[in-house]
C-alpha positions as CSV (number, residue, x, y, z in Angstrom):
1,M,-22.2,21.3,-69.0
2,S,-22.2,21.9,-65.5
3,D,-20.1,24.2,-63.2
4,D,-18.6,22.9,-59.9
5,T,-16.7,26.1,-58.8
6,E,-18.2,27.4,-55.7
7,V,-18.8,30.8,-55.1
8,N,-17.4,32.5,-52.1
9,S,-20.3,34.0,-50.4
10,T,-18.3,35.8,-47.4
11,T,-17.3,39.3,-48.1
12,E,-15.0,41.1,-45.8
13,E,-16.0,44.4,-45.2
14,A,-13.8,47.2,-45.7
15,P,-12.9,49.4,-42.9
16,A,-14.7,52.7,-42.2
17,P,-12.6,55.4,-43.8
18,T,-11.2,57.7,-41.1
19,N,-10.1,61.4,-41.5
20,I,-7.0,61.0,-39.1
21,G,-4.1,62.4,-40.9
22,R,-6.4,65.1,-42.7
23,I,-6.1,68.7,-43.0
24,E,-9.6,69.9,-41.9
25,W,-9.0,73.9,-41.2
26,L,-6.8,76.7,-41.4
27,D,-6.6,79.7,-39.0
28,L,-4.8,82.8,-38.3
29,T,-4.9,84.3,-34.7
30,V,-3.6,88.1,-34.6
31,G,-3.7,91.0,-32.0
32,D,-5.8,92.8,-34.9
33,A,-8.0,90.6,-36.6
34,E,-10.2,93.3,-37.9
35,R,-7.4,94.9,-39.6
36,V,-6.0,91.9,-41.1
37,K,-9.2,89.9,-42.3
38,N,-9.6,93.3,-44.2
39,F,-5.8,92.7,-45.8
40,Y,-6.7,89.1,-46.7
41,A,-10.4,90.2,-48.4
42,N,-8.4,93.1,-50.5
43,V,-5.3,90.9,-51.6
44,I,-7.2,87.6,-52.2
45,G,-10.8,88.6,-52.8
46,W,-12.3,86.2,-49.8
47,K,-15.6,87.7,-48.6
48,T,-15.6,87.6,-44.7
49,E,-18.5,86.8,-42.3
50,D,-18.7,88.0,-38.7
51,V,-18.6,85.0,-36.0
52,D,-19.7,86.1,-32.9
53,M,-17.5,85.5,-30.1
54,G,-19.6,87.2,-27.4
55,S,-18.0,90.8,-26.7
56,Y,-16.0,90.7,-30.0
57,S,-16.1,88.9,-33.7
58,D,-13.7,86.5,-35.4
59,F,-14.1,86.1,-38.9
60,N,-15.2,83.2,-41.4
61,M,-13.4,83.9,-44.7
62,N,-15.3,82.5,-47.5
63,L,-14.6,82.1,-51.3
64,P,-16.4,85.0,-53.4
65,E,-18.4,82.7,-55.9
66,T,-19.7,79.9,-53.4
67,G,-19.5,81.5,-50.0
68,D,-17.8,78.3,-49.0
69,T,-16.1,79.1,-45.7
70,V,-12.1,78.1,-46.3
71,A,-10.4,79.7,-43.3
72,G,-10.6,81.7,-40.2
73,V,-8.9,84.9,-38.9
74,C,-9.4,85.3,-34.8
75,H,-8.3,87.6,-32.5
76,A,-5.5,86.4,-29.9
77,R,-7.8,86.9,-27.0
78,G,-9.1,84.2,-24.3
79,S,-7.9,81.0,-25.0
80,N,-6.6,82.1,-28.3
81,A,-4.4,84.2,-26.6
82,N,-1.4,81.8,-26.9
83,L,-1.6,80.9,-30.3
84,P,1.2,81.9,-32.5
85,S,0.7,84.8,-35.2
86,Q,0.8,82.6,-38.2
87,W,-1.3,80.6,-40.5
88,L,-2.3,77.2,-38.5
89,V,-3.2,74.4,-40.1
90,Y,-5.3,71.8,-38.3
91,V,-5.0,68.2,-38.6
92,R,-7.2,65.1,-37.2
93,V,-5.2,62.5,-34.8
94,A,-6.9,59.8,-33.3
95,D,-6.2,61.2,-29.5
96,V,-4.6,64.9,-29.3
97,R,-3.1,63.9,-25.8
98,A,-1.5,60.8,-27.0
99,S,0.2,62.8,-30.2
100,S,1.1,65.7,-27.9
101,E,2.9,63.3,-25.7
102,E,4.4,61.7,-28.9
103,C,5.5,65.0,-29.9
104,E,7.5,65.9,-26.9
105,K,9.1,62.4,-26.8
106,R,10.6,63.2,-30.5
107,G,11.9,66.7,-29.4
108,G,9.1,68.9,-30.2
109,K,7.0,71.4,-27.9
110,V,3.5,71.4,-27.1
111,L,2.8,75.3,-27.2
112,D,-1.0,75.2,-26.1
113,G,-3.4,72.6,-24.6
114,P,-4.3,69.8,-25.2
115,R,-7.8,71.3,-24.1
116,R,-11.3,71.4,-25.2
117,M,-12.2,73.9,-28.1
118,G,-15.0,74.1,-30.3
119,G,-16.3,70.4,-29.4
120,S,-12.9,69.3,-30.1
121,N,-10.0,67.9,-28.3
122,F,-7.2,70.9,-29.6
123,C,-3.2,71.5,-29.1
124,V,-0.5,73.6,-31.1
125,I,2.4,71.8,-31.4
126,E,5.9,72.8,-32.6
127,D,8.3,70.7,-34.3
128,P,11.9,70.1,-33.8
129,A,12.6,72.6,-36.5
130,G,10.2,75.3,-35.2
131,A,7.3,74.6,-37.3
132,C,3.9,74.8,-35.8
133,L,0.8,72.7,-36.6
134,A,-2.7,72.4,-34.4
135,L,-3.9,69.0,-33.5
136,I,-7.6,68.1,-33.2
137,S,-9.5,65.0,-32.0
138,D,-12.8,64.0,-31.0
C-alpha cells in the first residue's frame, strides 16, 4: 500500500516574541529616598541595596529570600526631579516618541521627556483621568 499524500516541507517561522506592552520596572521617586526605602524595608520586608548615583545613592528593593530586585526607590534629584511622587510602572513600547505624541493626541499629557535614561528612551505620561505611567523603548 502506498501513501500518495504530499508532505508540506515549508514551515512558516513564528514571529519573534516582543516585550511591547510588558511591565518592566516599578520605581518610586521621592524627596527623601533614604527614609522611604527604610519604610518599605520594614513594612514589606524588602532588603535594600545602594545604587551609586555619584554624589548620592538611590536604592534597589530586593526580595528577602532570593535577593532578586523587584523595584527601585529614588531621590527626586537631577533628571528625576520632575517625576511624580508615586509608584511608577514602566511599560515597554515600540517608540517612546511616537507613543508620547499619541498620548497628547488622545487628551493625555507628557510630564517628563521623552529623553534618554539608563540606555533607554523614556517618558512619563498622564492619562486623561490623571493616572501616570512611564514608557520605555530602545
